MIFI-77867 format. One record per residue (C-alpha): residue in three letters; x, y, z. Coordinates in nm, 2 decimals, m for minus. Example, Ala and Ser with C-alpha at 12.3 -4.5 7.8 and 13.67 -1.06 7.14 Angstrom:
2
+-----+--------+--------+--------+
|  aa |      x |      y |      z |
+-----+--------+--------+--------+
| ala |   1.23 |  m0.45 |   0.78 |
| ser |   1.37 |  m0.11 |   0.71 |
+-----+--------+--------+--------+
REM end
This chain:
506
+-----+--------+--------+--------+
|  aa |      x |      y |      z |
+-----+--------+--------+--------+
| met |  m0.39 |  m4.16 |  m2.09 |
| asn |  m0.59 |  m3.96 |  m1.83 |
| arg |  m0.60 |  m4.27 |  m1.61 |
| phe |  m0.22 |  m4.30 |  m1.64 |
| ile |  m0.17 |  m3.94 |  m1.54 |
| lys |  m0.41 |  m3.98 |  m1.25 |
| tyr |  m0.23 |  m4.29 |  m1.11 |
| ala |   0.11 |  m4.13 |  m1.16 |
| gly |   0.00 |  m3.81 |  m0.98 |
| leu |  m0.14 |  m4.01 |  m0.69 |
| ser |   0.18 |  m4.21 |  m0.66 |
| leu |   0.39 |  m3.89 |  m0.65 |
| phe |   0.16 |  m3.75 |  m0.38 |
| ile |   0.20 |  m4.07 |  m0.17 |
| ile |   0.58 |  m4.05 |  m0.20 |
| ser |   0.59 |  m3.68 |  m0.12 |
| gly |   0.36 |  m3.74 |   0.19 |
| phe |   0.59 |  m4.02 |   0.31 |
| leu |   0.90 |  m3.80 |   0.27 |
| ser |   0.74 |  m3.51 |   0.44 |
| ser |   0.62 |  m3.72 |   0.73 |
| cys |   0.97 |  m3.87 |   0.78 |
| ala |   1.14 |  m3.53 |   0.79 |
| thr |   1.19 |  m3.35 |   1.11 |
| gln |   0.93 |  m3.09 |   1.17 |
| ala |   1.05 |  m2.74 |   1.24 |
| tyr |   0.92 |  m2.38 |   1.26 |
| ala |   0.83 |  m2.31 |   0.90 |
| pro |   1.11 |  m2.52 |   0.75 |
| ala |   0.95 |  m2.53 |   0.40 |
| tyr |   1.07 |  m2.19 |   0.29 |
| asp |   1.31 |  m2.05 |   0.55 |
| asp |   1.59 |  m2.25 |   0.40 |
| gln |   1.51 |  m2.11 |   0.06 |
| tyr |   1.42 |  m1.75 |   0.14 |
| gly |   1.64 |  m1.69 |   0.44 |
| asn |   1.88 |  m1.47 |   0.25 |
| tyr |   1.63 |  m1.20 |   0.17 |
| pro |   1.71 |  m0.88 |   0.35 |
| ser |   1.48 |  m0.74 |   0.62 |
| gly |   1.62 |  m0.39 |   0.63 |
| pro |   1.70 |  m0.18 |   0.93 |
| gln |   1.51 |  m0.32 |   1.22 |
| val |   1.49 |  m0.27 |   1.60 |
| gln |   1.56 |  m0.54 |   1.86 |
| val |   1.23 |  m0.54 |   2.04 |
| gly |   1.31 |  m0.68 |   2.39 |
| val |   1.45 |  m1.03 |   2.43 |
| ser |   1.20 |  m1.21 |   2.22 |
| val |   0.89 |  m1.16 |   2.01 |
| ser |   0.62 |  m1.43 |   2.01 |
| phe |   0.39 |  m1.47 |   1.72 |
| tyr |   0.19 |  m1.71 |   1.93 |
| asp |   0.11 |  m1.44 |   2.19 |
| ala |   0.06 |  m1.16 |   1.94 |
| leu |  m0.18 |  m1.35 |   1.71 |
| ser |  m0.37 |  m1.57 |   1.95 |
| pro |  m0.64 |  m1.30 |   2.02 |
| tyr |  m0.71 |  m1.28 |   1.65 |
| gly |  m0.72 |  m1.65 |   1.55 |
| arg |  m0.63 |  m2.00 |   1.65 |
| trp |  m0.30 |  m2.20 |   1.63 |
| val |  m0.33 |  m2.55 |   1.49 |
| ser |  m0.09 |  m2.83 |   1.42 |
| tyr |  m0.11 |  m2.89 |   1.04 |
| pro |   0.06 |  m3.19 |   0.88 |
| gly |   0.39 |  m3.11 |   0.72 |
| tyr |   0.41 |  m2.75 |   0.86 |
| asp |   0.43 |  m2.81 |   1.24 |
| arg |   0.19 |  m2.53 |   1.35 |
| val |   0.00 |  m2.27 |   1.15 |
| trp |  m0.22 |  m1.98 |   1.24 |
| ile |  m0.58 |  m1.95 |   1.11 |
| pro |  m0.72 |  m1.59 |   1.14 |
| asn |  m1.07 |  m1.53 |   1.27 |
| val |  m1.20 |  m1.38 |   0.94 |
| gly |  m1.48 |  m1.46 |   0.70 |
| arg |  m1.46 |  m1.71 |   0.42 |
| asp |  m1.42 |  m1.43 |   0.17 |
| phe |  m1.08 |  m1.33 |   0.33 |
| arg |  m0.79 |  m1.31 |   0.09 |
| pro |  m0.43 |  m1.23 |   0.20 |
| tyr |  m0.29 |  m0.92 |   0.04 |
| ala |  m0.64 |  m0.83 |  m0.09 |
| ser |  m0.88 |  m0.79 |   0.21 |
| asn |  m0.87 |  m0.48 |   0.42 |
| gly |  m0.55 |  m0.31 |   0.30 |
| his |  m0.38 |  m0.13 |   0.01 |
| trp |  m0.04 |  m0.08 |  m0.16 |
| val |   0.21 |   0.20 |  m0.08 |
| tyr |   0.52 |   0.25 |  m0.29 |
| thr |   0.81 |   0.27 |  m0.04 |
| asp |   1.19 |   0.26 |  m0.06 |
| tyr |   1.16 |  m0.12 |  m0.05 |
| gly |   0.91 |  m0.14 |  m0.34 |
| trp |   0.53 |  m0.19 |  m0.32 |
| thr |   0.45 |  m0.26 |   0.04 |
| trp |   0.12 |  m0.40 |   0.17 |
| met |  m0.04 |  m0.17 |   0.43 |
| ser |  m0.29 |  m0.38 |   0.62 |
| asp |  m0.58 |  m0.23 |   0.82 |
| tyr |  m0.58 |  m0.53 |   1.05 |
| ser |  m0.41 |  m0.46 |   1.38 |
| trp |  m0.23 |  m0.80 |   1.34 |
| gly |  m0.13 |  m0.73 |   0.98 |
| trp |   0.23 |  m0.64 |   1.08 |
| ala |   0.31 |  m1.01 |   1.11 |
| pro |   0.13 |  m1.24 |   0.85 |
| phe |   0.17 |  m1.00 |   0.56 |
| his |   0.55 |  m0.93 |   0.61 |
| tyr |   0.67 |  m1.26 |   0.75 |
| gly |   0.61 |  m1.62 |   0.65 |
| arg |   0.39 |  m1.76 |   0.38 |
| trp |   0.02 |  m1.84 |   0.33 |
| leu |  m0.13 |  m2.18 |   0.25 |
| tyr |  m0.49 |  m2.26 |   0.15 |
| asp |  m0.69 |  m2.56 |   0.27 |
| asp |  m1.03 |  m2.62 |   0.12 |
| phe |  m1.18 |  m2.69 |   0.47 |
| gln |  m0.97 |  m2.47 |   0.70 |
| gly |  m0.94 |  m2.18 |   0.46 |
| trp |  m0.63 |  m1.95 |   0.45 |
| met |  m0.36 |  m2.05 |   0.70 |
| trp |  m0.04 |  m1.86 |   0.78 |
| ile |   0.30 |  m2.04 |   0.82 |
| pro |   0.53 |  m1.83 |   1.05 |
| gly |   0.87 |  m1.71 |   0.93 |
| tyr |   1.15 |  m1.48 |   1.04 |
| asp |   1.25 |  m1.26 |   0.75 |
| trp |   1.07 |  m0.93 |   0.69 |
| gly |   0.96 |  m0.83 |   0.35 |
| pro |   0.74 |  m0.55 |   0.20 |
| ala |   0.50 |  m0.82 |   0.08 |
| trp |   0.57 |  m1.19 |   0.00 |
| val |   0.38 |  m1.19 |  m0.33 |
| ser |   0.43 |  m1.27 |  m0.70 |
| trp |   0.35 |  m0.99 |  m0.95 |
| arg |   0.21 |  m1.00 |  m1.31 |
| ser |   0.15 |  m0.73 |  m1.56 |
| gly |  m0.02 |  m0.70 |  m1.90 |
| gly |  m0.35 |  m0.62 |  m2.07 |
| asp |  m0.38 |  m0.29 |  m1.87 |
| tyr |  m0.38 |  m0.49 |  m1.54 |
| tyr |  m0.15 |  m0.54 |  m1.25 |
| gly |  m0.19 |  m0.86 |  m1.05 |
| trp |  m0.04 |  m1.03 |  m0.74 |
| ala |  m0.08 |  m1.36 |  m0.55 |
| pro |   0.07 |  m1.48 |  m0.22 |
| met |   0.39 |  m1.68 |  m0.25 |
| gly |   0.36 |  m2.04 |  m0.14 |
| pro |   0.55 |  m2.22 |   0.13 |
| ser |   0.77 |  m2.42 |  m0.10 |
| tyr |   1.04 |  m2.32 |  m0.35 |
| gly |   0.92 |  m2.29 |  m0.71 |
| tyr |   0.56 |  m2.26 |  m0.60 |
| asn |   0.31 |  m2.16 |  m0.88 |
| ala |  m0.01 |  m1.99 |  m0.75 |
| pro |  m0.33 |  m2.12 |  m0.91 |
| ala |  m0.54 |  m1.88 |  m1.11 |
| asp |  m0.80 |  m1.81 |  m0.84 |
| tyr |  m0.53 |  m1.70 |  m0.60 |
| trp |  m0.45 |  m1.39 |  m0.81 |
| thr |  m0.60 |  m1.05 |  m0.76 |
| phe |  m0.60 |  m0.81 |  m1.05 |
| val |  m0.67 |  m0.44 |  m1.07 |
| pro |  m0.66 |  m0.18 |  m1.35 |
| arg |  m0.31 |  m0.03 |  m1.36 |
| gln |  m0.43 |   0.33 |  m1.28 |
| tyr |  m0.57 |   0.22 |  m0.94 |
| ile |  m0.27 |   0.02 |  m0.81 |
| asn |  m0.19 |   0.30 |  m0.56 |
| ser |  m0.54 |   0.38 |  m0.46 |
| pro |  m0.62 |   0.37 |  m0.08 |
| arg |  m0.95 |   0.21 |  m0.17 |
| ile |  m0.81 |  m0.04 |  m0.42 |
| asn |  m1.07 |  m0.30 |  m0.31 |
| asn |  m1.33 |  m0.10 |  m0.50 |
| tyr |  m1.15 |  m0.17 |  m0.83 |
| tyr |  m1.07 |  m0.55 |  m0.80 |
| val |  m1.14 |  m0.74 |  m1.12 |
| asn |  m1.40 |  m1.02 |  m1.10 |
| tyr |  m1.20 |  m1.33 |  m1.01 |
| gly |  m1.39 |  m1.53 |  m1.28 |
| arg |  m1.18 |  m1.35 |  m1.54 |
| asn |  m0.84 |  m1.45 |  m1.38 |
| thr |  m0.76 |  m1.73 |  m1.63 |
| thr |  m0.81 |  m1.50 |  m1.93 |
| ile |  m0.61 |  m1.22 |  m1.77 |
| ile |  m0.33 |  m1.46 |  m1.67 |
| asn |  m0.30 |  m1.59 |  m2.03 |
| asn |  m0.24 |  m1.22 |  m2.14 |
| thr |   0.01 |  m1.12 |  m1.87 |
| thr |   0.37 |  m1.20 |  m1.77 |
| ile |   0.55 |  m1.23 |  m1.45 |
| ile |   0.72 |  m0.91 |  m1.32 |
| asn |   1.08 |  m0.98 |  m1.21 |
| asn |   1.18 |  m0.64 |  m1.09 |
| thr |   1.42 |  m0.66 |  m0.80 |
| asn |   1.62 |  m0.43 |  m0.59 |
| val |   1.97 |  m0.54 |  m0.46 |
| tyr |   2.01 |  m0.46 |  m0.09 |
| arg |   2.33 |  m0.57 |   0.08 |
| gly |   2.39 |  m0.84 |  m0.18 |
| asn |   2.03 |  m0.98 |  m0.17 |
| arg |   1.72 |  m0.93 |  m0.38 |
| ile |   1.39 |  m0.78 |  m0.30 |
| tyr |   1.09 |  m0.83 |  m0.53 |
| val |   0.95 |  m0.48 |  m0.57 |
| gly |   0.67 |  m0.52 |  m0.83 |
| pro |   0.61 |  m0.26 |  m1.11 |
| ser |   0.84 |   0.03 |  m1.12 |
| gly |   0.73 |   0.37 |  m1.00 |
| asn |   0.79 |   0.54 |  m1.33 |
| glu |   0.58 |   0.28 |  m1.51 |
| val |   0.29 |   0.32 |  m1.26 |
| gly |   0.32 |   0.70 |  m1.29 |
| arg |   0.26 |   0.68 |  m1.67 |
| tyr |  m0.07 |   0.49 |  m1.61 |
| thr |  m0.19 |   0.69 |  m1.31 |
| gly |  m0.09 |   1.03 |  m1.44 |
| gln |   0.08 |   1.10 |  m1.10 |
| gln |   0.44 |   1.13 |  m1.00 |
| ile |   0.51 |   0.82 |  m0.79 |
| arg |   0.77 |   0.90 |  m0.52 |
| pro |   0.89 |   0.63 |  m0.27 |
| val |   0.77 |   0.68 |   0.08 |
| arg |   1.05 |   0.65 |   0.34 |
| met |   0.99 |   0.37 |   0.59 |
| glu |   1.08 |   0.39 |   0.96 |
| thr |   1.07 |   0.13 |   1.23 |
| thr |   0.85 |   0.16 |   1.54 |
| asn |   0.85 |  m0.04 |   1.86 |
| gln |   0.47 |  m0.06 |   1.89 |
| pro |   0.29 |  m0.34 |   1.71 |
| gly |  m0.02 |  m0.25 |   1.52 |
| arg |  m0.13 |  m0.09 |   1.19 |
| pro |   0.13 |   0.11 |   1.00 |
| ser |   0.10 |   0.48 |   1.07 |
| arg |   0.15 |   0.75 |   0.80 |
| gly |   0.37 |   1.02 |   0.94 |
| asp |   0.48 |   1.36 |   0.81 |
| asn |   0.74 |   1.43 |   0.55 |
| asn |   0.64 |   1.14 |   0.33 |
| arg |   0.72 |   0.86 |   0.57 |
| ile |   0.56 |   0.55 |   0.72 |
| gln |   0.62 |   0.39 |   1.06 |
| ile |   0.59 |   0.01 |   1.07 |
| tyr |   0.66 |  m0.25 |   1.34 |
| arg |   0.95 |  m0.48 |   1.22 |
| pro |   1.10 |  m0.71 |   1.49 |
| asp |   1.43 |  m0.86 |   1.39 |
| arg |   1.51 |  m1.22 |   1.31 |
| thr |   1.69 |  m1.29 |   1.64 |
| ala |   1.39 |  m1.18 |   1.85 |
| leu |   1.15 |  m1.39 |   1.64 |
| gln |   1.37 |  m1.70 |   1.66 |
| arg |   1.39 |  m1.67 |   2.04 |
| gly |   1.01 |  m1.63 |   2.05 |
| ser |   0.96 |  m1.94 |   1.83 |
| glu |   1.16 |  m2.15 |   2.08 |
| val |   0.90 |  m2.07 |   2.34 |
| asp |   0.61 |  m2.10 |   2.10 |
| arg |   0.69 |  m2.46 |   2.03 |
| thr |   0.60 |  m2.55 |   2.39 |
| arg |   0.26 |  m2.38 |   2.36 |
| pro |  m0.06 |  m2.59 |   2.31 |
| val |  m0.22 |  m2.60 |   1.97 |
| gln |  m0.52 |  m2.78 |   1.82 |
| ser |  m0.46 |  m3.09 |   1.61 |
| val |  m0.60 |  m3.08 |   1.26 |
| asn |  m0.64 |  m3.41 |   1.07 |
| asn |  m0.72 |  m3.34 |   0.71 |
| asn |  m0.82 |  m3.70 |   0.65 |
| gly |  m0.69 |  m3.69 |   0.30 |
| arg |  m0.87 |  m3.36 |   0.22 |
| pro |  m0.72 |  m3.18 |  m0.08 |
| val |  m0.46 |  m2.90 |  m0.01 |
| arg |  m0.37 |  m2.67 |  m0.29 |
| gly |   0.00 |  m2.75 |  m0.38 |
| asp |   0.26 |  m2.69 |  m0.64 |
| asn |   0.23 |  m2.69 |  m1.01 |
| asn |   0.52 |  m2.54 |  m1.19 |
| asn |   0.51 |  m2.71 |  m1.53 |
| asn |   0.47 |  m2.40 |  m1.74 |
| gly |   0.61 |  m2.10 |  m1.56 |
| gly |   0.28 |  m1.96 |  m1.44 |
| arg |   0.09 |  m1.96 |  m1.77 |
| ile |  m0.24 |  m2.14 |  m1.78 |
| thr |  m0.31 |  m2.32 |  m2.11 |
| pro |  m0.64 |  m2.47 |  m2.20 |
| asn |  m0.47 |  m2.78 |  m2.35 |
| asn |  m0.28 |  m2.86 |  m2.03 |
| pro |  m0.50 |  m3.10 |  m1.82 |
| gly |  m0.27 |  m3.06 |  m1.52 |
| asn |  m0.30 |  m2.68 |  m1.51 |
| ser |  m0.61 |  m2.58 |  m1.69 |
| gly |  m0.82 |  m2.27 |  m1.63 |
| asn |  m1.04 |  m2.47 |  m1.39 |
| asn |  m0.82 |  m2.54 |  m1.09 |
| asn |  m1.11 |  m2.68 |  m0.89 |
| phe |  m1.07 |  m3.05 |  m0.98 |
| pro |  m0.88 |  m3.27 |  m0.74 |
| gly |  m0.64 |  m3.37 |  m1.01 |
| asn |  m0.51 |  m3.02 |  m1.02 |
| arg |  m0.43 |  m3.00 |  m0.65 |
| pro |  m0.19 |  m3.24 |  m0.47 |
| ser |  m0.35 |  m3.38 |  m0.16 |
| arg |  m0.19 |  m3.49 |   0.16 |
| val |  m0.30 |  m3.85 |   0.19 |
| ser |  m0.33 |  m4.05 |   0.51 |
| pro |  m0.41 |  m4.42 |   0.53 |
| asp |  m0.71 |  m4.57 |   0.70 |
| asn |  m0.51 |  m4.64 |   1.01 |
| asn |  m0.57 |  m4.33 |   1.21 |
| asn |  m0.30 |  m4.41 |   1.46 |
| asn |  m0.03 |  m4.32 |   1.20 |
| val |   0.10 |  m3.98 |   1.14 |
| pro |  m0.12 |  m3.81 |   0.87 |
| gly |   0.04 |  m3.86 |   0.53 |
| arg |   0.27 |  m4.14 |   0.63 |
| ile |   0.24 |  m4.49 |   0.48 |
| thr |   0.36 |  m4.77 |   0.71 |
| pro |   0.48 |  m5.11 |   0.59 |
| asn |   0.23 |  m5.28 |   0.83 |
| asn |  m0.06 |  m5.14 |   0.65 |
| pro |  m0.19 |  m5.43 |   0.44 |
| asn |  m0.35 |  m5.21 |   0.18 |
| pro |  m0.17 |  m4.88 |   0.15 |
| gly |  m0.33 |  m4.82 |  m0.19 |
| ser |  m0.67 |  m4.78 |  m0.04 |
| ser |  m0.57 |  m4.45 |   0.12 |
| val |  m0.57 |  m4.28 |  m0.22 |
| asn |  m0.91 |  m4.40 |  m0.32 |
| pro |  m1.12 |  m4.08 |  m0.34 |
| gly |  m1.42 |  m4.28 |  m0.22 |
| asn |  m1.26 |  m4.34 |   0.11 |
| arg |  m1.22 |  m3.97 |   0.19 |
| pro |  m1.51 |  m3.77 |   0.32 |
| thr |  m1.57 |  m3.46 |   0.12 |
| arg |  m1.77 |  m3.15 |   0.20 |
| val |  m2.03 |  m3.06 |  m0.06 |
| phe |  m2.12 |  m2.70 |  m0.07 |
| pro |  m2.47 |  m2.61 |  m0.20 |
| asp |  m2.52 |  m2.37 |  m0.48 |
| asn |  m2.45 |  m2.02 |  m0.35 |
| asn |  m2.42 |  m1.73 |  m0.58 |
| asn |  m2.24 |  m1.53 |  m0.31 |
| asn |  m1.94 |  m1.75 |  m0.36 |
| asn |  m1.79 |  m1.70 |  m0.02 |
| asn |  m1.50 |  m1.93 |  m0.11 |
| pro |  m1.19 |  m1.74 |  m0.23 |
| gly |  m1.21 |  m1.67 |  m0.60 |
| gly |  m1.55 |  m1.84 |  m0.63 |
| arg |  m1.38 |  m2.18 |  m0.58 |
| ile |  m1.60 |  m2.48 |  m0.64 |
| thr |  m1.54 |  m2.76 |  m0.39 |
| pro |  m1.53 |  m3.09 |  m0.58 |
| asn |  m1.81 |  m3.32 |  m0.53 |
| asn |  m1.76 |  m3.67 |  m0.39 |
| pro |  m1.63 |  m3.87 |  m0.69 |
| asn |  m1.79 |  m4.19 |  m0.54 |
| pro |  m2.11 |  m4.08 |  m0.38 |
| gly |  m2.21 |  m4.45 |  m0.35 |
| asn |  m1.96 |  m4.49 |  m0.07 |
| ser |  m2.05 |  m4.18 |   0.12 |
| val |  m2.33 |  m4.36 |   0.31 |
| asn |  m2.10 |  m4.62 |   0.44 |
| pro |  m2.04 |  m4.55 |   0.81 |
| gly |  m1.68 |  m4.67 |   0.78 |
| asn |  m1.62 |  m4.38 |   0.55 |
| arg |  m1.75 |  m4.11 |   0.78 |
| pro |  m1.52 |  m3.95 |   1.05 |
| ser |  m1.60 |  m4.06 |   1.41 |
| arg |  m1.83 |  m3.85 |   1.62 |
| val |  m1.68 |  m3.61 |   1.87 |
| ser |  m1.77 |  m3.63 |   2.24 |
| pro |  m2.01 |  m3.37 |   2.39 |
| val |  m1.73 |  m3.21 |   2.58 |
| gln |  m1.53 |  m3.16 |   2.26 |
| asp |  m1.85 |  m3.04 |   2.09 |
| gln |  m1.91 |  m2.79 |   2.36 |
| gln |  m1.55 |  m2.67 |   2.35 |
| arg |  m1.58 |  m2.63 |   1.98 |
| met |  m1.90 |  m2.43 |   2.02 |
| gln |  m1.73 |  m2.21 |   2.28 |
| gln |  m1.43 |  m2.15 |   2.06 |
| glu |  m1.67 |  m2.07 |   1.77 |
| gln |  m1.85 |  m1.82 |   1.98 |
| gln |  m1.53 |  m1.66 |   2.09 |
| arg |  m1.42 |  m1.65 |   1.73 |
| ile |  m1.74 |  m1.48 |   1.63 |
| gln |  m1.71 |  m1.23 |   1.92 |
| gln |  m1.36 |  m1.15 |   1.83 |
| gln |  m1.45 |  m1.11 |   1.47 |
| gln |  m1.74 |  m0.88 |   1.57 |
| gln |  m1.51 |  m0.68 |   1.79 |
| glu |  m1.25 |  m0.66 |   1.51 |
| gln |  m1.52 |  m0.54 |   1.27 |
| gln |  m1.65 |  m0.29 |   1.52 |
| arg |  m1.29 |  m0.16 |   1.57 |
| ile |  m1.24 |  m0.14 |   1.20 |
| gln |  m1.57 |   0.05 |   1.16 |
| gln |  m1.48 |   0.28 |   1.44 |
| gln |  m1.14 |   0.34 |   1.29 |
| arg |  m1.30 |   0.41 |   0.95 |
| met |  m1.54 |   0.66 |   1.11 |
| gln |  m1.25 |   0.82 |   1.29 |
| asp |  m1.06 |   0.84 |   0.96 |
| gln |  m1.36 |   0.99 |   0.79 |
| gln |  m1.40 |   1.25 |   1.07 |
| arg |  m1.04 |   1.32 |   1.06 |
| gln |  m1.05 |   1.36 |   0.68 |
| gln |  m1.36 |   1.59 |   0.71 |
| gln |  m1.18 |   1.80 |   0.97 |
| gln |  m0.87 |   1.81 |   0.76 |
| gln |  m1.08 |   1.91 |   0.46 |
| gln |  m1.25 |   2.18 |   0.66 |
| gln |  m0.92 |   2.30 |   0.78 |
| arg |  m0.79 |   2.31 |   0.42 |
| ile |  m1.10 |   2.50 |   0.31 |
| met |  m1.06 |   2.75 |   0.59 |
| gln |  m0.69 |   2.78 |   0.51 |
| gln |  m0.77 |   2.83 |   0.15 |
| gln |  m1.03 |   3.10 |   0.24 |
| gln |  m0.78 |   3.27 |   0.47 |
| gln |  m0.51 |   3.26 |   0.20 |
| glu |  m0.76 |   3.39 |  m0.06 |
| gln |  m0.85 |   3.68 |   0.17 |
| gln |  m0.49 |   3.75 |   0.24 |
| arg |  m0.42 |   3.74 |  m0.13 |
| ile |  m0.71 |   3.98 |  m0.20 |
| gln |  m0.59 |   4.22 |   0.08 |
| gln |  m0.24 |   4.21 |  m0.05 |
| gln |  m0.37 |   4.28 |  m0.40 |
| gln |  m0.57 |   4.57 |  m0.26 |
| gln |  m0.28 |   4.71 |  m0.07 |
| gln |  m0.06 |   4.67 |  m0.37 |
| glu |  m0.32 |   4.86 |  m0.58 |
| gln |  m0.34 |   5.13 |  m0.32 |
| arg |   0.03 |   5.17 |  m0.31 |
| arg |   0.04 |   5.18 |  m0.69 |
| ile |  m0.23 |   5.45 |  m0.70 |
| gln |  m0.05 |   5.65 |  m0.44 |
| ala |   0.28 |   5.62 |  m0.62 |
| glu |   0.11 |   5.72 |  m0.94 |
| gln |  m0.04 |   6.03 |  m0.77 |
| gln |   0.29 |   6.12 |  m0.63 |
| arg |   0.45 |   6.08 |  m0.97 |
| met |   0.19 |   6.30 |  m1.13 |
| gln |   0.22 |   6.57 |  m0.86 |
| gln |   0.60 |   6.57 |  m0.91 |
| gln |   0.55 |   6.60 |  m1.28 |
| glu |   0.31 |   6.89 |  m1.23 |
| gln |   0.54 |   7.07 |  m1.00 |
| gln |   0.83 |   7.02 |  m1.24 |
| arg |   0.61 |   7.16 |  m1.52 |
| met |   0.51 |   7.46 |  m1.32 |
| gln |   0.87 |   7.53 |  m1.22 |
| gln |   0.97 |   7.50 |  m1.58 |
| gln |   0.70 |   7.75 |  m1.68 |
| gln |   0.82 |   7.99 |  m1.41 |
| arg |   1.18 |   7.97 |  m1.53 |
| gln |   1.06 |   8.03 |  m1.89 |
| gln |   0.86 |   8.34 |  m1.78 |
| gln |   1.15 |   8.47 |  m1.58 |
| glu |   1.38 |   8.41 |  m1.88 |
| gln |   1.14 |   8.59 |  m2.11 |
| gln |   1.11 |   8.89 |  m1.88 |
| arg |   1.49 |   8.91 |  m1.85 |
| arg |   1.52 |   8.91 |  m2.23 |
| ile |   1.25 |   9.18 |  m2.26 |
| gln |   1.44 |   9.40 |  m2.01 |
| ile |   1.77 |   9.35 |  m2.19 |
| glu |   1.61 |   9.44 |  m2.52 |
| gln |   1.46 |   9.76 |  m2.36 |
| gln |   1.79 |   9.87 |  m2.22 |
| gln |   1.95 |   9.80 |  m2.56 |
| arg |   1.69 |  10.02 |  m2.74 |
| gln |   1.74 |  10.30 |  m2.49 |
| gln |   2.11 |  10.30 |  m2.53 |
| gln |   2.08 |  10.30 |  m2.91 |
| gln |   1.84 |  10.60 |  m2.90 |
| gln |   2.08 |  10.79 |  m2.67 |
| arg |   2.36 |  10.74 |  m2.92 |
| gln |   2.15 |  10.87 |  m3.21 |
| glu |   2.02 |  11.20 |  m3.05 |
| pro |   2.25 |  11.51 |  m3.02 |
| pro |   2.32 |  11.63 |  m2.67 |
| arg |   2.09 |  11.91 |  m2.55 |
| pro |   2.25 |  12.25 |  m2.43 |
| gln |   2.23 |  12.30 |  m2.07 |
| pro |   2.05 |  12.63 |  m1.96 |
| gln |   2.27 |  12.89 |  m1.80 |
| glu |   2.19 |  13.00 |  m1.46 |
| arg |   2.11 |  13.37 |  m1.41 |
| gln |   2.36 |  13.55 |  m1.20 |
| gln |   2.21 |  13.74 |  m0.91 |
| pro |   2.37 |  14.06 |  m0.78 |
| gln |   2.57 |  14.03 |  m0.48 |
| gln |   2.43 |  14.18 |  m0.17 |
| arg |   2.64 |  14.41 |   0.02 |
| pro |   2.66 |  14.36 |   0.39 |
| ser |   2.48 |  14.61 |   0.58 |
| arg |   2.64 |  14.82 |   0.82 |
| val |   2.56 |  14.78 |   1.18 |
| gly |   2.53 |  15.10 |   1.37 |
+-----+--------+--------+--------+
REM end
């Protein structure tokens, strides 16, 4: 039964590779036809055109990848994960929006899709439509989780592509400190469900992740959406005042014009030589069941990942099977494909602790015909120079990030000191106001007591005056009464004196 499933799967992969090679290659055709109706919000026409090629070349390399025309590989370490490394979530009016700390994060995390190759690592496929974050969401078991959306319709992310965090830390600026060990992903996925929360904007849907009210219950904070504004300067999103964020969002027309120019730019050619590429598996709606051999908890086996297969004739387009090939079936023999065997490393630099499958036919690995041809010294020197440039750019980027973090820490310290000084000043002002109020209260109380004392003294004076007046009246009344009771006394008669006669004058 397993052999039948294996042969059937390989046959499907050969047919899909043939159909994809016969199709006309275009700029991210795999998903633009499916996701082109998603709204991008109010954006600004930035000049005549915007080139992803020019904007991202300093931070990575553009390569031609079979089936996707050209893709961009960032100059980051093997532990890089899109929507997990060097960033955090912010709840905006568009839903949960990924705020990357990379200076180039305005493009790969809001346009296009991500694809993983076991040898090249994470690769970004350009697109034209802006979104807060092109991820799928899960919830359950006290965890929130998300994974990058794939380049094809109906894509189902493998278990080790998911990132989970306890619900109370989903809005933390240092969310990377709370990521759950990726080895537990399978168990968590089996106890979670897909979040299908969407917002309708101009007749289209935007996947927004968990609701703000739900997150508020787990974080104990009121989650208010941050207002998003568009800026004309590319770079990291900047947090402004009044609960708003400024982000660079070129419109679809400008990006399409830039893509026409980008198609003429030189890119490196990548031949995967039949190396496995993680593909679609949508048999059970995203739930991993131990009894399902095609989608078990261990997604590291080649049988769980569709591979782009190329025949032994290296002149053909990778993944295409030509009628002139006398033995097309040999192209799917795992023993004919060189595989990279990683030594045991507990650091697990591969995303999610991915174990690269060993060569299923080690006996053929020593056959010179099974090994890729050697490169010329000039190509080897060019590769070394490119690797040195990549390392230098990565170091510069790390230094810039470190400097930015130090500046952020200094700014936070200054802001904290300013807040402490403001709090101290406010406390002093509050104490002074309280003292002034207490003094005013004491003065008012003293004035009130003085007024009461004056009123009391005036009342006493009035009472005394009233009492004296009553006493005088009573005295007068007694005198009058005594006079009425006593008889009148006779008046003494005056003695009459003899009249003197006038003397004669001689």
